[in-house]
Steps between C-alpha positions, in 0.01 A plus 500: 500500500611852426585701814342849500681808628397591861280816520649842603323490838702191589820678401395807705422283796834324467669845481307608808606183681860565409464861615347385831776247541740785435347691794536203732847609625365848576210352694738274681726803574205700634400208718856465630538874564158515659595227744833670573340841549237363735769372727666839512191713546262311715251780507409466135518118496128435515419728208791370297410139554149570387633663189739213434225246551278698265787523249560125522133424455473735207817355350375143543162601364665661200707188428199272553283708267778505246539122523125452470495724198788299353308177556187647344699621203668156465158330503370749248806439282447123525137544403596723208763249395233227511254712305766581243600135468135398476441763232803382307380136528154603387645689206714200398208264534285744305748483214499123517122500505499686170713220352280234656184653357642518148265328252749465214448169319784313334447431131722193484675247720836681498352827626287311754809323630686831532206649693489200734872534570464874563213432737709242681759774550228731636372232733851433623543871569167494683615203706825680578300808603343296778807583709424871469138439603626292789731783613209745487290259705777466759541877517128558545472221757786648707338845497160361592653285774678804639165682501594754239257791498409423141460125557148494362599683182814289466294181540254613234781597265677167548173317439461702180850404386439133585172502313659665199784245500259206536284641219807547285598136555147396405524712188837344421356152540201589284724653234726196510194287439390719211847494347525125544161463336613721215823302469308173488265653244786617277674164543180328394466738204857431398441124529179531298668714232801267476279192481268657242806591292627142533157369399493738201840372385380141536183583308714593199641146493169333583322703232733392221330352193809314376403134466805354328603445140545125528499214747845575644421870535165451672654238729765752606234770550279265701781384728624855561147625570438213740803613699384862474149408620637292789734779616233766455242304695737418786668840536195706410259323733742541789540871428126555450422318825757718679350823366146382582611425854650849536182655360277294730709600801460868411126462445448304822701756697259770387748689284360838391577414136300175510309589184820553301654184644193295402509653152870417457440147623209442263694643206801281574295182538315579178830547315631174649185314397530644147862383482407149614225492239745614233745229609226238489386619157852498356567160658195363322595672173853358515361158591268516200781622274730230637236237435444629145873512418553164667220357282673628187835376633356159583324486165824586322693237695234234443487595132878463482488158664219385270685620190820342624321170546348524154834588343651209688272248330722274282406426141691171475266201457764227518634257245359178644242372744731498801606859440149629454380314808779665696397835359141427597603430858695826500193681372287353779749644746485833313120507522515427873746785536284753318205409721684686777464810283123460488467630857701810411295556184176457695627749758569755226153443358335530844698816582406650164131431558516660845705803391281572197213566741705772669642671193367653184635662188863458404598306812217253445616458139856434621373239744300334224801500264729343761243233584429429134870466420539244779181313411583489128856385569372241745246366252772493235726306736225254585414455133867459409545245777188314399601513134844361580350234723266391218785525253714278717213255542451500124873448457490211746217346299688567176815327622290219650335456160836521323640237737206274430548548127875438532448185705248367248724593208794325661282200573383491139859521384569191710195324360613578146834346580323189629282480188795542270703249699270203419655298213302287258451146640690207347259227610155448647611500859699818466218665303255436777741636756566814298130565449434444869771751588357742252160455658655588837614832349141565397384431853759741632382767252143449607604520864642844429172620356397666828832689515444622147145600585612688813773677309271596212224614738751714691626656178153575374397639836796737497414610147136548588607717797696723264836393635776742403688206337196369312682494164788303644257265673308444178826422327591250772156341482530469125844342530370260764196405294708459185753282674229299670331437166836415343582248771157342460560476127846360555361238733227405259737492206734279700213275604385468138852421397533234773169340410586488130833352588329208683299377198776281341539313823128434516500364144777253566 
């Protein structure tokens, strides 16, 4: 506390006290001389003693009055010092009150934070000022305890100071609350603005209409967007929940800007919902594009496999029955292998039928072209496989027929050798034996009749079925028939010759 200068009356009284103290030796001298003189002149002793007593009483009274005046002036100075200190404290607190009652509102978080820190400094100064208030209270209590003449006024003034200080602390607490509310509000606004900006940036990606140029491209886009959607959902939902929690806390605490907070919250949640809808829409669009490109990719791959299988069909039909039978077994394996492709072809056809319901225009035409290309190639493969299978079967039958013809031709060659080998008989007994042997050849020829019939029937059947080797078969049949007729003629000619040769022996 600032010490005030003592008033002039106190200085005058102190001067008077010093002056009185300066007269003390003179009073003491008068008293000493008076006592000495009374011993010398006894006649005037009584009057002198009275005067000395009166002088002493007046002197004591003067010093007592001076001391009392000094005490009164000291008390008055203490009171004035208290009043001055109280006035100074009131003035300081009045200045602080002006700061505390300031209604300035921070426009952003940074300014709000600066204001909170400044207020913390003010509150610390206010806390530190408690020592001054405590000193004033001690001073007033001492004066009241010592029954100062102005105790009542001092008590009232101290009560006024205490009330002002308590009110100032209440104001400081209220202002701290307002500043904290404003800081929380600006923090929320900053969080909302940052999150809305983040959502807006994500909306640019989620709102893209790029759906890929081909299967590889759309696969890359789909995979990247899946990661984007997963990160956005995880990070965004956590941030939105955090902001909603802050907003709810402000609303529940009765924040004066509840309407603005609710509006910010609603706007943020609406933007978040729009972003999630955009993500879901683009996810579906990419899924549809992926499915469409995958269909074309699958169709192209299946088409390639079908064409590869068709191009892999051999044209060799074999040079003999064993070779063609081996080729036929290989073709059976080939047909079993291509049956595995049927599932893939059916899948392409099923996918095309389903996708054509979802698309129109050029995309539907593309789907139809891809499916048609696969179906046409598949039908061509099946027809080619069936044609080769029938061709191999016909070739098997051809070689089986040729083998039958060859066997019969070889057999007839042997029979011709047997017919030609029979010499003319030299006597009756040998003639009979020769004819009997020749008859056995006839029996053997007749036994082969069924083989000839089967061979001829097979050849005719192949010709009637428009066998690709019909001309060659006809030629073989003609050769077989010609040779068969020739062997029959040879046998008959030989028999006639043998019978004619027996007549001389019968005549003898």
